[in-house]
PQR file of N, CA, C, O and H, with PARSE charges and radii, in Angstrom:
ATOM      1  N   MET A   1     129.943 107.888  71.999 -0.4000 1.5000
ATOM      2  CA  MET A   1     128.604 107.677  71.335 -0.0000 2.0000
ATOM      3  C   MET A   1     127.799 106.785  72.352  0.5500 1.7000
ATOM      4  O   MET A   1     127.453 107.850  72.864 -0.5500 1.4000
ATOM      5  N   ARG A   2     127.450 106.255  72.785 -0.4000 1.5000
ATOM      6  CA  ARG A   2     126.145 105.729  73.145 -0.0000 2.0000
ATOM      7  C   ARG A   2     125.191 106.666  73.504  0.5500 1.7000
ATOM      8  O   ARG A   2     124.095 106.723  72.946 -0.5500 1.4000
ATOM      9  H   ARG A   2     127.730 105.390  72.369  0.4000 1.0000
ATOM     10  N   ILE A   3     125.658 107.670  74.721 -0.4000 1.5000
ATOM     11  CA  ILE A   3     124.921 108.100  75.293 -0.0000 2.0000
ATOM     12  C   ILE A   3     124.090 108.313  73.923  0.5500 1.7000
ATOM     13  O   ILE A   3     123.041 107.750  73.611 -0.5500 1.4000
ATOM     14  H   ILE A   3     126.548 107.624  75.174  0.4000 1.0000
ATOM     15  N   THR A   4     124.867 109.326  73.137 -0.4000 1.5000
ATOM     16  CA  THR A   4     124.197 110.319  72.198 -0.0000 2.0000
ATOM     17  C   THR A   4     123.058 108.749  71.119  0.5500 1.7000
ATOM     18  O   THR A   4     121.885 108.909  70.782 -0.5500 1.4000
ATOM     19  H   THR A   4     125.719 109.784  73.390  0.4000 1.0000
ATOM     20  N   SER A   5     123.692 107.754  70.906 -0.4000 1.5000
ATOM     21  CA  SER A   5     122.907 106.880  70.445 -0.0000 2.0000
ATOM     22  C   SER A   5     121.461 106.808  71.069  0.5500 1.7000
ATOM     23  O   SER A   5     120.503 106.416  70.402 -0.5500 1.4000
ATOM     24  H   SER A   5     124.645 107.624  71.180  0.4000 1.0000
ATOM     25  N   ALA A   6     121.311 107.365  72.899 -0.4000 1.5000
ATOM     26  CA  ALA A   6     120.371 106.616  73.846 -0.0000 2.0000
ATOM     27  C   ALA A   6     119.196 108.262  72.813  0.5500 1.7000
ATOM     28  O   ALA A   6     118.061 108.281  72.338 -0.5500 1.4000
ATOM     29  H   ALA A   6     122.089 107.684  73.440  0.4000 1.0000
ATOM     30  N   PHE A   7     120.032 109.056  72.896 -0.4000 1.5000
ATOM     31  CA  PHE A   7     119.423 110.165  73.496 -0.0000 2.0000
ATOM     32  C   PHE A   7     118.687 110.695  72.056  0.5500 1.7000
ATOM     33  O   PHE A   7     117.894 111.634  71.996 -0.5500 1.4000
ATOM     34  H   PHE A   7     120.954 109.041  73.282  0.4000 1.0000
ATOM     35  N   ALA A   8     119.133 109.882  70.938 -0.4000 1.5000
ATOM     36  CA  ALA A   8     118.635 110.461  69.782 -0.0000 2.0000
ATOM     37  C   ALA A   8     117.248 109.643  69.457  0.5500 1.7000
ATOM     38  O   ALA A   8     116.178 109.842  68.883 -0.5500 1.4000
ATOM     39  H   ALA A   8     119.778 109.119  70.987  0.4000 1.0000
ATOM     40  N   ALA A   9     117.997 108.488  70.254 -0.4000 1.5000
ATOM     41  CA  ALA A   9     116.206 107.188  69.993 -0.0000 2.0000
ATOM     42  C   ALA A   9     115.673 107.649  70.659  0.5500 1.7000
ATOM     43  O   ALA A   9     114.646 107.872  70.018 -0.5500 1.4000
ATOM     44  H   ALA A   9     118.867 108.327  70.720  0.4000 1.0000
ATOM     45  N   LEU A  10     115.419 108.316  72.273 -0.4000 1.5000
ATOM     46  CA  LEU A  10     114.747 109.469  72.959 -0.0000 2.0000
ATOM     47  C   LEU A  10     113.966 110.115  72.331  0.5500 1.7000
ATOM     48  O   LEU A  10     112.750 109.973  72.198 -0.5500 1.4000
ATOM     49  H   LEU A  10     116.253 108.135  72.794  0.4000 1.0000
ATOM     50  N   LEU A  11     114.732 110.934  71.878 -0.4000 1.5000
ATOM     51  CA  LEU A  11     114.378 112.353  70.547 -0.0000 2.0000
ATOM     52  C   LEU A  11     113.129 112.124  69.885  0.5500 1.7000
ATOM     53  O   LEU A  11     112.025 112.659  69.985 -0.5500 1.4000
ATOM     54  H   LEU A  11     115.720 111.049  71.986  0.4000 1.0000
ATOM     55  N   LEU A  12     113.665 111.020  69.053 -0.4000 1.5000
ATOM     56  CA  LEU A  12     112.741 110.746  67.859 -0.0000 2.0000
ATOM     57  C   LEU A  12     111.400 109.847  68.630  0.5500 1.7000
ATOM     58  O   LEU A  12     110.377 109.701  67.961 -0.5500 1.4000
ATOM     59  H   LEU A  12     114.562 110.585  68.972  0.4000 1.0000
ATOM     60  N   THR A  13     111.452 109.335  69.873 -0.4000 1.5000
ATOM     61  CA  THR A  13     110.646 108.998  69.887 -0.0000 2.0000
ATOM     62  C   THR A  13     109.235 109.851  70.845  0.5500 1.7000
ATOM     63  O   THR A  13     108.331 109.235  71.410 -0.5500 1.4000
ATOM     64  H   THR A  13     112.283 109.454  70.417  0.4000 1.0000
ATOM     65  N   ALA A  14     109.353 111.045  70.817 -0.4000 1.5000
ATOM     66  CA  ALA A  14     109.112 111.531  71.390 -0.0000 2.0000
ATOM     67  C   ALA A  14     108.220 112.163  71.282  0.5500 1.7000
ATOM     68  O   ALA A  14     107.125 112.333  71.819 -0.5500 1.4000
ATOM     69  H   ALA A  14     110.087 111.545  70.358  0.4000 1.0000
ATOM     70  N   CYS A  15     109.354 112.884  69.729 -0.4000 1.5000
ATOM     71  CA  CYS A  15     108.344 113.423  68.413 -0.0000 2.0000
ATOM     72  C   CYS A  15     107.594 112.723  68.075  0.5500 1.7000
ATOM     73  O   CYS A  15     106.632 113.362  67.648 -0.5500 1.4000
ATOM     74  H   CYS A  15     110.243 112.746  69.292  0.4000 1.0000
ATOM     75  N   SER A  16     107.474 111.883  68.018 -0.4000 1.5000
ATOM     76  CA  SER A  16     106.298 110.893  66.933 -0.0000 2.0000
ATOM     77  C   SER A  16     105.434 110.409  67.161  0.5500 1.7000
ATOM     78  O   SER A  16     104.741 109.685  66.446 -0.5500 1.4000
ATOM     79  H   SER A  16     108.256 111.364  68.365  0.4000 1.0000
ATOM     80  N   SER A  17     105.214 110.932  68.948 -0.4000 1.5000
ATOM     81  CA  SER A  17     103.769 110.193  69.427 -0.0000 2.0000
ATOM     82  C   SER A  17     103.273 111.335  69.815  0.5500 1.7000
ATOM     83  O   SER A  17     104.034 112.178  70.291 -0.5500 1.4000
ATOM     84  H   SER A  17     105.776 111.520  69.529  0.4000 1.0000
ATOM     85  N   ALA A  18     101.568 111.647  69.657 -0.4000 1.5000
ATOM     86  CA  ALA A  18     101.431 112.665  70.145 -0.0000 2.0000
ATOM     87  C   ALA A  18     100.088 112.313  71.499  0.5500 1.7000
ATOM     88  O   ALA A  18      99.348 111.332  71.411 -0.5500 1.4000
ATOM     89  H   ALA A  18     100.950 110.963  69.271  0.4000 1.0000
ATOM     90  N   PRO A  19     100.033 113.039  72.337 -0.5600 1.5000
ATOM     91  CA  PRO A  19      99.105 112.348  73.117  0.2800 2.0000
ATOM     92  C   PRO A  19      97.980 112.483  72.912  0.5500 1.7000
ATOM     93  O   PRO A  19      97.371 113.519  72.641 -0.5500 1.4000
ATOM     94  N   SER A  20      97.391 110.829  73.090 -0.4000 1.5000
ATOM     95  CA  SER A  20      95.305 111.155  72.982 -0.0000 2.0000
ATOM     96  C   SER A  20      94.735 111.755  73.651  0.5500 1.7000
ATOM     97  O   SER A  20      94.971 112.176  74.783 -0.5500 1.4000
ATOM     98  H   SER A  20      97.886 109.988  73.310  0.4000 1.0000
ATOM     99  N   LEU A  21      93.715 111.875  72.841 -0.4000 1.5000
ATOM    100  CA  LEU A  21      92.462 112.826  73.476 -0.0000 2.0000
ATOM    101  C   LEU A  21      91.418 111.945  74.266  0.5500 1.7000
ATOM    102  O   LEU A  21      91.626 110.735  74.176 -0.5500 1.4000
ATOM    103  H   LEU A  21      93.523 111.533  71.921  0.4000 1.0000
ATOM    104  N   PHE A  22      90.634 112.224  74.812 -0.4000 1.5000
ATOM    105  CA  PHE A  22      89.898 111.449  75.368 -0.0000 2.0000
ATOM    106  C   PHE A  22      88.647 112.351  75.831  0.5500 1.7000
ATOM    107  O   PHE A  22      88.941 113.444  76.314 -0.5500 1.4000
ATOM    108  H   PHE A  22      90.465 113.207  74.885  0.4000 1.0000
ATOM    109  N   THR A  23      87.295 112.017  75.739 -0.4000 1.5000
ATOM    110  CA  THR A  23      85.296 112.737  76.378 -0.0000 2.0000
ATOM    111  C   THR A  23      86.553 112.781  78.218  0.5500 1.7000
ATOM    112  O   THR A  23      87.546 112.473  78.877 -0.5500 1.4000
ATOM    113  H   THR A  23      87.057 111.128  75.347  0.4000 1.0000
ATOM    114  N   SER A  24      85.756 113.199  78.090 -0.4000 1.5000
ATOM    115  CA  SER A  24      85.187 113.449  79.845 -0.0000 2.0000
ATOM    116  C   SER A  24      84.951 112.300  80.902  0.5500 1.7000
ATOM    117  O   SER A  24      85.159 112.389  82.112 -0.5500 1.4000
ATOM    118  H   SER A  24      84.949 113.449  77.555  0.4000 1.0000
ATOM    119  N   ASP A  25      84.397 111.021  80.097 -0.4000 1.5000
ATOM    120  CA  ASP A  25      82.980 109.878  80.543 -0.0000 2.0000
ATOM    121  C   ASP A  25      84.614 109.057  79.875  0.5500 1.7000
ATOM    122  O   ASP A  25      84.392 107.858  80.044 -0.5500 1.4000
ATOM    123  H   ASP A  25      84.227 110.949  79.114  0.4000 1.0000
ATOM    124  N   GLY A  26      85.858 109.175  79.323 -0.4000 1.5000
ATOM    125  CA  GLY A  26      87.110 108.267  79.047 -0.0000 2.0000
ATOM    126  C   GLY A  26      87.286 107.483  77.483  0.5500 1.7000
ATOM    127  O   GLY A  26      88.119 106.720  76.995 -0.5500 1.4000
ATOM    128  H   GLY A  26      86.038 110.149  79.186  0.4000 1.0000
ATOM    129  N   ARG A  27      85.770 108.252  76.919 -0.4000 1.5000
ATOM    130  CA  ARG A  27      86.239 107.108  75.218 -0.0000 2.0000
ATOM    131  C   ARG A  27      87.554 108.623  74.631  0.5500 1.7000
ATOM    132  O   ARG A  27      87.755 109.796  74.943 -0.5500 1.4000
ATOM    133  H   ARG A  27      85.093 108.872  77.316  0.4000 1.0000
ATOM    134  N   PRO A  28      88.034 107.778  73.821 -0.5600 1.5000
ATOM    135  CA  PRO A  28      88.925 107.415  73.116  0.2800 2.0000
ATOM    136  C   PRO A  28      88.741 108.560  71.620  0.5500 1.7000
ATOM    137  O   PRO A  28      88.269 107.945  70.664 -0.5500 1.4000
ATOM    138  N   THR A  29      88.948 109.597  71.414 -0.4000 1.5000
ATOM    139  CA  THR A  29      88.410 110.447  70.191 -0.0000 2.0000
ATOM    140  C   THR A  29      89.337 110.086  68.907  0.5500 1.7000
ATOM    141  O   THR A  29      90.433 109.598  69.183 -0.5500 1.4000
ATOM    142  H   THR A  29      89.331 110.097  72.190  0.4000 1.0000
ATOM    143  N   GLN A  30      89.054 110.252  67.671 -0.4000 1.5000
ATOM    144  CA  GLN A  30      89.391 110.844  67.045 -0.0000 2.0000
ATOM    145  C   GLN A  30      88.771 111.886  66.387  0.5500 1.7000
ATOM    146  O   GLN A  30      87.592 112.223  66.496 -0.5500 1.4000
ATOM    147  H   GLN A  30      88.163 110.648  67.447  0.4000 1.0000
ATOM    148  N   ARG A  31      90.211 112.705  65.235 -0.4000 1.5000
ATOM    149  CA  ARG A  31      90.080 113.482  64.347 -0.0000 2.0000
ATOM    150  C   ARG A  31      90.078 113.251  62.951  0.5500 1.7000
ATOM    151  O   ARG A  31      91.194 113.187  62.436 -0.5500 1.4000
ATOM    152  H   ARG A  31      91.169 112.431  65.146  0.4000 1.0000
ATOM    153  N   ILE A  32      88.994 113.096  62.139 -0.4000 1.5000
ATOM    154  CA  ILE A  32      88.302 112.996  61.050 -0.0000 2.0000
ATOM    155  C   ILE A  32      89.053 114.218  59.951  0.5500 1.7000
ATOM    156  O   ILE A  32      88.831 115.344  60.396 -0.5500 1.4000
ATOM    157  H   ILE A  32      88.087 113.148  62.558  0.4000 1.0000
ATOM    158  N   SER A  33      89.806 114.241  58.752 -0.4000 1.5000
ATOM    159  CA  SER A  33      90.046 115.737  58.190 -0.0000 2.0000
ATOM    160  C   SER A  33      88.913 115.773  57.472  0.5500 1.7000
ATOM    161  O   SER A  33      88.599 114.583  57.483 -0.5500 1.4000
ATOM    162  H   SER A  33      89.986 113.327  58.391  0.4000 1.0000
ATOM    163  N   CYS A  34      87.871 116.478  56.695 -0.4000 1.5000
ATOM    164  CA  CYS A  34      87.195 116.393  55.806 -0.0000 2.0000
ATOM    165  C   CYS A  34      87.686 118.046  54.551  0.5500 1.7000
ATOM    166  O   CYS A  34      86.807 118.684  53.972 -0.5500 1.4000
ATOM    167  H   CYS A  34      88.126 117.445  56.686  0.4000 1.0000
ATOM    168  N   SER A  35      88.526 118.228  54.481 -0.4000 1.5000
ATOM    169  CA  SER A  35      89.205 119.213  53.308 -0.0000 2.0000
ATOM    170  C   SER A  35      89.253 118.871  52.200  0.5500 1.7000
ATOM    171  O   SER A  35      90.019 118.082  51.648 -0.5500 1.4000
ATOM    172  H   SER A  35      89.240 117.709  54.952  0.4000 1.0000
ATOM    173  N   GLY A  36      88.563 119.360  51.882 -0.4000 1.5000
ATOM    174  CA  GLY A  36      87.858 119.565  50.049 -0.0000 2.0000
ATOM    175  C   GLY A  36      86.736 119.046  49.928  0.5500 1.7000
ATOM    176  O   GLY A  36      86.080 119.446  48.966 -0.5500 1.4000
ATOM    177  H   GLY A  36      87.941 120.001  52.330  0.4000 1.0000
ATOM    178  N   ALA A  37      85.967 117.759  51.029 -0.4000 1.5000
ATOM    179  CA  ALA A  37      85.356 117.329  50.384 -0.0000 2.0000
ATOM    180  C   ALA A  37      83.802 118.296  50.134  0.5500 1.7000
ATOM    181  O   ALA A  37      83.511 119.403  50.586 -0.5500 1.4000
ATOM    182  H   ALA A  37      86.500 117.434  51.811  0.4000 1.0000
ATOM    183  N   SER A  38      83.134 117.516  49.382 -0.4000 1.5000
ATOM    184  CA  SER A  38      82.370 118.155  49.394 -0.0000 2.0000
ATOM    185  C   SER A  38      80.764 118.796  49.722  0.5500 1.7000
ATOM    186  O   SER A  38      79.993 119.448  49.018 -0.5500 1.4000
ATOM    187  H   SER A  38      83.370 116.617  49.014  0.4000 1.0000
ATOM    188  N   SER A  39      80.648 118.173  51.413 -0.4000 1.5000
ATOM    189  CA  SER A  39      79.962 118.455  52.549 -0.0000 2.0000
ATOM    190  C   SER A  39      80.583 118.057  53.846  0.5500 1.7000
ATOM    191  O   SER A  39      81.552 117.401  54.228 -0.5500 1.4000
ATOM    192  H   SER A  39      81.274 117.643  51.985  0.4000 1.0000
ATOM    193  N   TRP A  40      79.913 118.522  54.191 -0.4000 1.5000
ATOM    194  CA  TRP A  40      79.707 117.967  55.706 -0.0000 2.0000
ATOM    195  C   TRP A  40      79.422 116.339  56.458  0.5500 1.7000
ATOM    196  O   TRP A  40      79.824 115.670  57.411 -0.5500 1.4000
ATOM    197  H   TRP A  40      79.126 119.055  53.881  0.4000 1.0000
ATOM    198  N   ASN A  41      78.250 116.239  55.072 -0.4000 1.5000
ATOM    199  CA  ASN A  41      78.191 114.185  55.346 -0.0000 2.0000
ATOM    200  C   ASN A  41      79.080 113.346  54.705  0.5500 1.7000
ATOM    201  O   ASN A  41      78.891 112.136  54.584 -0.5500 1.4000
ATOM    202  H   ASN A  41      77.924 116.782  54.299  0.4000 1.0000
ATOM    203  N   ASP A  42      80.445 114.192  54.118 -0.4000 1.5000
ATOM    204  CA  ASP A  42      81.160 112.697  54.040 -0.0000 2.0000
ATOM    205  C   ASP A  42      81.808 112.678  55.506  0.5500 1.7000
ATOM    206  O   ASP A  42      82.062 111.608  56.060 -0.5500 1.4000
ATOM    207  H   ASP A  42      80.598 115.175  54.217  0.4000 1.0000
ATOM    208  N   CYS A  43      82.118 114.203  56.243 -0.4000 1.5000
ATOM    209  CA  CYS A  43      82.540 114.167  57.690 -0.0000 2.0000
ATOM    210  C   CYS A  43      82.169 112.836  58.236  0.5500 1.7000
ATOM    211  O   CYS A  43      83.007 111.939  58.327 -0.5500 1.4000
ATOM    212  H   CYS A  43      81.912 115.072  55.793  0.4000 1.0000
ATOM    213  N   PHE A  44      80.818 112.674  58.633 -0.4000 1.5000
ATOM    214  CA  PHE A  44      79.860 112.735  59.195 -0.0000 2.0000
ATOM    215  C   PHE A  44      80.244 110.909  58.992  0.5500 1.7000
ATOM    216  O   PHE A  44      80.458 110.115  59.909 -0.5500 1.4000
ATOM    217  H   PHE A  44      80.137 113.402  58.559  0.4000 1.0000
ATOM    218  N   ALA A  45      80.233 110.533  57.045 -0.4000 1.5000
ATOM    219  CA  ALA A  45      79.897 109.159  56.680 -0.0000 2.0000
ATOM    220  C   ALA A  45      80.835 108.130  57.333  0.5500 1.7000
ATOM    221  O   ALA A  45      80.563 106.962  57.612 -0.5500 1.4000
ATOM    222  H   ALA A  45      80.059 111.178  56.301  0.4000 1.0000
ATOM    223  N   GLN A  46      82.230 108.925  57.564 -0.4000 1.5000
ATOM    224  CA  GLN A  46      83.734 108.242  57.856 -0.0000 2.0000
ATOM    225  C   GLN A  46      83.330 108.070  59.316  0.5500 1.7000
ATOM    226  O   GLN A  46      83.259 106.920  59.748 -0.5500 1.4000
ATOM    227  H   GLN A  46      82.450 109.874  57.338  0.4000 1.0000
ATOM    228  N   ALA A  47      83.042 109.157  60.166 -0.4000 1.5000
ATOM    229  CA  ALA A  47      82.263 109.264  61.411 -0.0000 2.0000
ATOM    230  C   ALA A  47      81.974 107.280  61.924  0.5500 1.7000
ATOM    231  O   ALA A  47      82.476 106.218  62.294 -0.5500 1.4000
ATOM    232  H   ALA A  47      83.099 110.092  59.815  0.4000 1.0000
ATOM    233  N   ASP A  48      80.363 108.284  61.407 -0.4000 1.5000
ATOM    234  CA  ASP A  48      79.534 106.529  61.127 -0.0000 2.0000
ATOM    235  C   ASP A  48      80.556 105.034  60.719  0.5500 1.7000
ATOM    236  O   ASP A  48      80.363 104.007  61.369 -0.5500 1.4000
ATOM    237  H   ASP A  48      79.956 109.146  61.106  0.4000 1.0000
ATOM    238  N   ALA A  49      81.394 105.061  59.837 -0.4000 1.5000
ATOM    239  CA  ALA A  49      82.173 103.973  59.690 -0.0000 2.0000
ATOM    240  C   ALA A  49      82.459 103.965  60.425  0.5500 1.7000
ATOM    241  O   ALA A  49      81.587 103.533  61.179 -0.5500 1.4000
ATOM    242  H   ALA A  49      81.551 105.896  59.309  0.4000 1.0000
ATOM    243  N   LEU A  50      83.808 104.336  61.205 -0.4000 1.5000
ATOM    244  CA  LEU A  50      84.924 104.075  62.371 -0.0000 2.0000
ATOM    245  C   LEU A  50      83.888 103.705  62.973  0.5500 1.7000
ATOM    246  O   LEU A  50      84.028 102.511  63.234 -0.5500 1.4000
ATOM    247  H   LEU A  50      84.517 104.687  60.593  0.4000 1.0000
ATOM    248  N   CYS A  51      82.526 104.237  63.483 -0.4000 1.5000
ATOM    249  CA  CYS A  51      82.152 103.567  64.585 -0.0000 2.0000
ATOM    250  C   CYS A  51      81.292 101.905  64.652  0.5500 1.7000
ATOM    251  O   CYS A  51      81.115 101.137  65.598 -0.5500 1.4000
ATOM    252  H   CYS A  51      82.412 105.207  63.270  0.4000 1.0000
ATOM    253  N   GLN A  52      80.960 101.835  63.430 -0.4000 1.5000
ATOM    254  CA  GLN A  52      80.952 100.566  63.029 -0.0000 2.0000
ATOM    255  C   GLN A  52      79.085 100.633  63.511  0.5500 1.7000
ATOM    256  O   GLN A  52      78.610  99.735  64.205 -0.5500 1.4000
ATOM    257  H   GLN A  52      81.103 102.458  62.662  0.4000 1.0000
ATOM    258  N   GLY A  53      78.562 101.354  63.207 -0.4000 1.5000
ATOM    259  CA  GLY A  53      77.247 101.324  63.925 -0.0000 2.0000
ATOM    260  C   GLY A  53      76.981 101.889  64.746  0.5500 1.7000
ATOM    261  O   GLY A  53      75.915 102.501  64.675 -0.5500 1.4000
ATOM    262  H   GLY A  53      78.948 102.084  62.644  0.4000 1.0000
ATOM    263  N   ALA A  54      77.794 101.993  65.965 -0.4000 1.5000
ATOM    264  CA  ALA A  54      77.760 102.132  66.944 -0.0000 2.0000
ATOM    265  C   ALA A  54      77.262 103.093  67.295  0.5500 1.7000
ATOM    266  O   ALA A  54      76.855 103.156  68.455 -0.5500 1.4000
ATOM    267  H   ALA A  54      78.659 101.495  66.022  0.4000 1.0000
ATOM    268  N   GLY A  55      77.117 104.201  66.398 -0.4000 1.5000
ATOM    269  CA  GLY A  55      77.067 105.279  67.044 -0.0000 2.0000
ATOM    270  C   GLY A  55      78.179 106.201  67.445  0.5500 1.7000
ATOM    271  O   GLY A  55      78.948 105.831  68.332 -0.5500 1.4000
ATOM    272  H   GLY A  55      77.448 104.150  65.456  0.4000 1.0000
ATOM    273  N   TYR A  56      78.414 107.973  66.573 -0.4000 1.5000
ATOM    274  CA  TYR A  56      78.954 108.851  67.711 -0.0000 2.0000
ATOM    275  C   TYR A  56      78.595 110.150  68.239  0.5500 1.7000
ATOM    276  O   TYR A  56      77.400 110.339  68.467 -0.5500 1.4000
ATOM    277  H   TYR A  56      77.789 108.273  65.853  0.4000 1.0000
ATOM    278  N   GLU A  57      79.516 111.182  68.498 -0.4000 1.5000
ATOM    279  CA  GLU A  57      79.519 112.174  69.183 -0.0000 2.0000
ATOM    280  C   GLU A  57      79.942 113.411  68.207  0.5500 1.7000
ATOM    281  O   GLU A  57      80.094 112.850  67.122 -0.5500 1.4000
ATOM    282  H   GLU A  57      80.486 111.028  68.312  0.4000 1.0000
ATOM    283  N   VAL A  58      80.136 114.404  68.073 -0.4000 1.5000
ATOM    284  CA  VAL A  58      80.751 115.276  67.379 -0.0000 2.0000
ATOM    285  C   VAL A  58      80.991 115.594  68.502  0.5500 1.7000
ATOM    286  O   VAL A  58      80.005 115.727  69.226 -0.5500 1.4000
ATOM    287  H   VAL A  58      80.012 114.860  68.954  0.4000 1.0000
ATOM    288  N   VAL A  59      82.546 115.880  69.196 -0.4000 1.5000
ATOM    289  CA  VAL A  59      83.386 116.902  69.984 -0.0000 2.0000
ATOM    290  C   VAL A  59      83.362 118.317  69.431  0.5500 1.7000
ATOM    291  O   VAL A  59      82.761 119.272  69.922 -0.5500 1.4000
ATOM    292  H   VAL A  59      83.347 115.772  68.608  0.4000 1.0000
ATOM    293  N   SER A  60      84.022 118.305  68.458 -0.4000 1.5000
ATOM    294  CA  SER A  60      84.482 119.777  67.494 -0.0000 2.0000
ATOM    295  C   SER A  60      84.213 119.702  66.502  0.5500 1.7000
ATOM    296  O   SER A  60      84.049 118.499  66.297 -0.5500 1.4000
ATOM    297  H   SER A  60      84.511 117.529  68.058  0.4000 1.0000
ATOM    298  N   ARG A  61      83.976 120.400  65.370 -0.4000 1.5000
ATOM    299  CA  ARG A  61      84.642 120.829  64.236 -0.0000 2.0000
ATOM    300  C   ARG A  61      85.299 121.963  63.467  0.5500 1.7000
ATOM    301  O   ARG A  61      85.007 123.121  63.764 -0.5500 1.4000
ATOM    302  H   ARG A  61      84.109 121.377  65.536  0.4000 1.0000
ATOM    303  N   THR A  62      86.045 121.738  62.633 -0.4000 1.5000
ATOM    304  CA  THR A  62      86.909 123.121  62.577 -0.0000 2.0000
ATOM    305  C   THR A  62      86.739 123.319  60.585  0.5500 1.7000
ATOM    306  O   THR A  62      86.915 122.642  59.572 -0.5500 1.4000
ATOM    307  H   THR A  62      86.282 120.797  62.392  0.4000 1.0000
ATOM    308  N   ASN A  63      86.270 124.770  61.000 -0.4000 1.5000
ATOM    309  CA  ASN A  63      85.776 124.915  59.085 -0.0000 2.0000
ATOM    310  C   ASN A  63      86.085 126.010  58.914  0.5500 1.7000
ATOM    311  O   ASN A  63      85.225 126.872  58.734 -0.5500 1.4000
ATOM    312  H   ASN A  63      86.127 125.320  61.823  0.4000 1.0000
ATOM    313  N   ASP A  64      87.490 126.313  58.921 -0.4000 1.5000
ATOM    314  CA  ASP A  64      88.366 127.881  58.172 -0.0000 2.0000
ATOM    315  C   ASP A  64      88.459 127.960  57.378  0.5500 1.7000
ATOM    316  O   ASP A  64      87.523 127.339  56.874 -0.5500 1.4000
ATOM    317  H   ASP A  64      88.188 125.613  59.067  0.4000 1.0000
ATOM    318  N   ASP A  65      89.293 128.546  56.328 -0.4000 1.5000
ATOM    319  CA  ASP A  65      89.903 128.473  55.502 -0.0000 2.0000
ATOM    320  C   ASP A  65      90.412 127.215  54.107  0.5500 1.7000
ATOM    321  O   ASP A  65      90.346 126.871  52.927 -0.5500 1.4000
ATOM    322  H   ASP A  65      90.053 129.051  56.737  0.4000 1.0000
ATOM    323  N   ALA A  66      91.195 126.861  56.197 -0.4000 1.5000
ATOM    324  CA  ALA A  66      92.429 125.329  54.914 -0.0000 2.0000
ATOM    325  C   ALA A  66      91.885 124.071  54.766  0.5500 1.7000
ATOM    326  O   ALA A  66      91.864 123.134  53.968 -0.5500 1.4000
ATOM    327  H   ALA A  66      91.249 127.141  57.156  0.4000 1.0000
ATOM    328  N   ASN A  67      91.267 124.555  56.303 -0.4000 1.5000
ATOM    329  CA  ASN A  67      90.664 122.649  56.921 -0.0000 2.0000
ATOM    330  C   ASN A  67      89.708 123.062  57.426  0.5500 1.7000
ATOM    331  O   ASN A  67      89.601 124.120  58.047 -0.5500 1.4000
ATOM    332  H   ASN A  67      91.285 125.317  56.951  0.4000 1.0000
ATOM    333  N   ARG A  68      88.397 121.768  57.082 -0.4000 1.5000
ATOM    334  CA  ARG A  68      87.228 121.406  57.637 -0.0000 2.0000
ATOM    335  C   ARG A  68      87.730 119.949  57.693  0.5500 1.7000
ATOM    336  O   ARG A  68      88.288 119.272  56.830 -0.5500 1.4000
ATOM    337  H   ARG A  68      88.485 120.909  56.577  0.4000 1.0000
ATOM    338  N   GLY A  69      87.181 119.518  59.618 -0.4000 1.5000
ATOM    339  CA  GLY A  69      87.145 118.585  59.956 -0.0000 2.0000
ATOM    340  C   GLY A  69      86.163 117.976  61.753  0.5500 1.7000
ATOM    341  O   GLY A  69      85.363 118.772  62.243 -0.5500 1.4000
ATOM    342  H   GLY A  69      86.727 120.069  60.319  0.4000 1.0000
ATOM    343  N   ILE A  70      86.302 117.197  62.153 -0.4000 1.5000
ATOM    344  CA  ILE A  70      85.716 117.499  62.957 -0.0000 2.0000
ATOM    345  C   ILE A  70      86.750 116.417  64.008  0.5500 1.7000
ATOM    346  O   ILE A  70      87.801 116.080  63.461 -0.5500 1.4000
ATOM    347  H   ILE A  70      86.952 116.550  61.755  0.4000 1.0000
ATOM    348  N   LEU A  71      86.534 115.901  65.359 -0.4000 1.5000
ATOM    349  CA  LEU A  71      86.904 115.903  66.158 -0.0000 2.0000
ATOM    350  C   LEU A  71      85.967 115.307  66.426  0.5500 1.7000
ATOM    351  O   LEU A  71      84.936 115.942  66.203 -0.5500 1.4000
ATOM    352  H   LEU A  71      85.681 116.175  65.804  0.4000 1.0000
ATOM    353  N   MET A  72      85.703 113.527  67.149 -0.4000 1.5000
ATOM    354  CA  MET A  72      84.943 112.387  66.874 -0.0000 2.0000
ATOM    355  C   MET A  72      85.038 110.881  68.222  0.5500 1.7000
ATOM    356  O   MET A  72      85.790 109.907  68.237 -0.5500 1.4000
ATOM    357  H   MET A  72      86.540 113.011  67.331  0.4000 1.0000
ATOM    358  N   ALA A  73      83.900 111.308  69.218 -0.4000 1.5000
ATOM    359  CA  ALA A  73      84.145 109.383  70.113 -0.0000 2.0000
ATOM    360  C   ALA A  73      82.635 108.880  69.206  0.5500 1.7000
ATOM    361  O   ALA A  73      81.536 109.273  68.818 -0.5500 1.4000
ATOM    362  H   ALA A  73      83.289 112.100  69.206  0.4000 1.0000
ATOM    363  N   CYS A  74      83.387 107.943  69.234 -0.4000 1.5000
ATOM    364  CA  CYS A  74      82.569 106.448  69.064 -0.0000 2.0000
ATOM    365  C   CYS A  74      81.492 106.530  70.331  0.5500 1.7000
ATOM    366  O   CYS A  74      81.970 106.920  71.396 -0.5500 1.4000
ATOM    367  H   CYS A  74      84.280 107.624  69.550  0.4000 1.0000
ATOM    368  N   ARG A  75      80.150 106.212  70.304 -0.4000 1.5000
ATOM    369  CA  ARG A  75      79.231 105.574  71.580 -0.0000 2.0000
ATOM    370  C   ARG A  75      79.538 104.516  72.121  0.5500 1.7000
ATOM    371  O   ARG A  75      79.916 103.613  71.376 -0.5500 1.4000
ATOM    372  H   ARG A  75      79.761 105.895  69.439  0.4000 1.0000
ATOM    373  N   ARG A  76      79.488 104.299  73.390 -0.4000 1.5000
ATOM    374  CA  ARG A  76      79.553 102.732  73.291 -0.0000 2.0000
ATOM    375  C   ARG A  76      78.764 102.372  73.318  0.5500 1.7000
ATOM    376  O   ARG A  76      77.728 103.029  73.421 -0.5500 1.4000
ATOM    377  H   ARG A  76      79.181 105.033  73.995  0.4000 1.0000
ATOM    378  N   PRO A  77      78.858 100.464  73.196 -0.5600 1.5000
ATOM    379  CA  PRO A  77      77.715 100.024  72.423  0.2800 2.0000
ATOM    380  C   PRO A  77      77.126  99.700  73.907  0.5500 1.7000
ATOM    381  O   PRO A  77      77.573  99.614  75.051 -0.5500 1.4000
ATOM    382  N   GLN A  78      75.390  99.518  72.994 -0.4000 1.5000
ATOM    383  CA  GLN A  78      74.661  99.275  74.375 -0.0000 2.0000
ATOM    384  C   GLN A  78      74.524  97.635  74.629  0.5500 1.7000
ATOM    385  O   GLN A  78      73.984  97.212  75.651 -0.5500 1.4000
ATOM    386  H   GLN A  78      75.027  99.588  72.065  0.4000 1.0000
TER
END
């Protein structure tokens, strides 16, 4: 019984955590979903707000029938 409970807890932990993505210089990235947004500017405004004015770099864009979004990383403060 203890082994089953421990295994279940380990399995739930493994399923709930996704590995973080980082740029080549070590900055963490964030995915912003803009599906249904009227323009790309909505995505960019969200990225700007997340980075609190420090600026950001768009690592990649997704723009297919069901999804629109960006993978971005905040710039390091100067």
